[in-house]
N, C-alpha and C positions, 0 to 999 in steps of 0.2 A: 666546855661541853657539859651538859647535865648528866648525872649518873643515876642509874636505877638498878636496884638489886632484886633478884627473884630468889625466894626461899621456897623450894618446892621439890617435887619428885621429877625424875627424868622420864622421857619417853623415847626409847631407842628408835622408834619409827618416825620421829621427827615432827609429828603433827600437834602434839599437846605438851603439857608440862614445861620444864625448863627450856626445852628446844623451841617451843612456840613462843615462850616469853622473850627469849633472846632475839628471835626473828622480829617480834613486834617492837622491841626496843630499838633495834636497828632501823626499822621502817620509819620510826618517829625521830630519828636523828639524835638519840640519846645513847650514852655508853652503858652497855649492859654487863652485869656481873651476876654470878649465881652461887647459891649455897644448895648443895644436893642433900636432901633429907631422906630420900628413898630412891633406889634404883629399880625401875619398873621394866620388866620384859613384856612389852605389849606391841600390838600392831593395830591395824584398822579394824580387826575383827574380834580380838580377845586380849585379855590380860593373862599372861602365862605364869608370871611369878613376881613377887615383890620382895626386895631385900632392903630393910631399913638401915640407914647409917646410924652409928652409935650417937647418943646424945653428946658425948664429949667431942666427937668429930664435927657435929653440927655447930657446936659452940665455937670451936677453933676456926672453922670456916668463917663464921660471922665476925670473930675477932680479927681475922686476917683482912677482911674488907674494911671494917670500921676504923681500925687503928691506923690505916694507911690512906685509903681513898675516900671513904665516907659515901653517903648516898643522899640524893635529893628526893628519892621516893623508894619505898620498898613494897614489892608485891609478895604476898604470902599465899602459897597454893596448897598442894597436897601435904597434909600432916596426918600420918596414918594412925598414930598411937598417942596416948596421953604423955608418954615420956618425951616424944618428939615435940609435942606442943609446949611442954614446960621448958624444954631447952631453948626453943625459939623465943618464947615469951620472956624468959629471963634476960636474953640478950637484947631484945627490943626495949625492955625497961632500962637496961644498963645504958644503951647508946641513944635512946629516945629520938629516933629519926623522925623527920617530918613525913607526912603523906604516906601512911601505911594503908595499903589496899589488901583486904583479905578475901580470897575466893575459897569458901569452905567446901573444898572438893570432897565428895563422898562416893561418887560413882564415875566410872569411865563412860564414854559415849555408848558403849555396847552393854551397859548395865552392870559390869563387874565392879564389886566394891573396892574402893581405894582407901577407905577409912574403917578402922575397927568400929563395928556398930555400937560398942560400949563406950566409945570415946566422945560421943556428942556432948555429954555433960562437961567433960574437960574442955572441949572446944568453947562452950558457952562461958565457962568459968575463967579460963586463962587467956584465950585468944580474942574472943569477940570484943571485950572492953578495950583492946589495944587498937582496934580498927578505926581509921578515919572514914573508910568506906568498906562496907561488907557487901559482897555480891553473890548471894545465893540464887540458884535457880529454883523453880517451883518445888521439886522434890526435896531439895535441901532446906528451903524455907519451911516446908511442912514439918520436917523433922525438928528443926530448931524451935519453931513457934508452937509446935504441938497442935496443929490444926490442919484441916483439909482446905485446899485452895482450888476453887472451881470457877471463880469469876474475878473480875477486876477489883471489886470491893474486898474480896478475900485477900488478894495480894496487898491491898492497903492495910488491912487489919494485921496481916503477918508482919508487914514492915513496922507497924506501930509496936507490936510485941517484941520484935527483935531489937528495935532501937532502944527499948526500955532496958535491954540487957547490957547497955553501956557503949555501943559503937556510936560514932558521931553522925554517920549517915548510913543508910542501908538502901541497896538497889536490888529489888526482887526482879529477876529476869523472867520474861514471859515466853521464852522459847519453847517451853513444853506445853503451852496453852494452845487452844485452837484460834484460828483467825490470824490477824496481823500480829507481828512480834512487838508487843507492848511491854516495856519495862516500867517499874514504879520506883522512883527515887524519893526517899523521905529523909529530911534532915532534922526531924523532931518537931518541926512547925509546919512546913509546907510540903505538898506532894508535887512532883513533876513527872509527867508521862513522857517517856522516850518511845516514839513510834516509828516503825518501819514496816514496809510490806514484807510478808512472809515469802521466802524464796524456796521454790520447790526443788530441793536437792537432798540427797542422803549424805552428802559430803560435808559434814559439820564437826568432824573430829577436832577437838581443841578449841572450840569457839569460846567456852567459858574462860579458859586460860588466856586466850588472845584478848578478849574483852577487858578482863581485869588488868592485864598488862598494858593495854592501851590507856586505860584510865590512869594508871600509875605514871605512865610516860607523860601524859598531858598535865598531870599535877606537877611533875618535876619541871615541866616547861613553864609553869607559872599560872596555869589556868585554875579557876576555882572549881569546886567539886561539880557544880551543875554543868559548866561549860566543858570540863574534862570528860564528863559522862556523855554529853551530846557528841563531842568529837570522836570519842571512842565508839559510840554507837554507829556513826557513819563509817568509821574505819572497818569495824567488824562486819557490817552489812556488805561493804564492797568485797571484803575477803571471802564471805560466804557466797556472794553472787558469782564470783570467779573461782570457786573452790576447785580443787584438783582431783580428777578421777583416778587417784592412786590407791592401789591395794584392792582387796576383795571385799572390804566392809565399808565403814564410814571414812571416806577420804578426807584429807586435811584441807583447811581453808588456804587461800592464797595470800600469805602475809605481805608479799612484795608486789602485788598487782600494779599499783600506781608507779612504783619504782621501775619495774620492768617495762612499763608502758612509756614512761617519760625519762627516767633517770639514766638509762644506759645508752641512749641514743648519742651518736657522735663519737663513740669511743674509737672508731676507725676512720674518723673524718667524714662520716656519712650516717645513714640510717642504720639502726641496729639490725643485724642479720637474723633471720628466722632460723 
């Protein structure tokens, strides 16, 4: 079985962060592992508090995984401070895993900050160059590329600027734009557009975490970056289409929709019970 590690913050409400990552890994049939860098008290409506794990404990968690099990892909999510970033970067350099997908999480779905605003420079310096795929949404891409994004051509220009910072590929997600959900994938030479119809729902908590984890899962399964991104796009679109109306704010996506529809039938010798 292929193995995928998430290095990110937790979400006690289960829709985003490490919890979403592990659900996504399981849905793809890969073995999921986690390194917690921050404990986040959040729900579908707000972030109540964040408590960062010490850099030493982050490093020891990564040691525990790599000295024993290893990983076919790594997804890096929320890194709230420069010291967290440097701890993670040091271990990624030490163990040099294949297929590093970085989701540069800056804000929760409700707009609450998850990254120290002064940490963007450290993100660019120590994390971006380690990414095989970087997956910023439009607000994150605007911060990293230092430009306003209002149209598809702007997304392409931001992708060019971010790619020049050292990542192998960058995928600028278009979920915050108007119209259909169009993402721009750039590998330094060619652009590829990932297109899907926009789904009218407020329940999109954890979509960025889910998308990046799906990319990491597909890379671990042996797909190249372009195919991994295409497959992940289809997966997250289905998860959004069947999102769950849980909580008072932005509910979570349905990570196991296909599994629940197909995979649990026959457990009692017949159709799955409702």
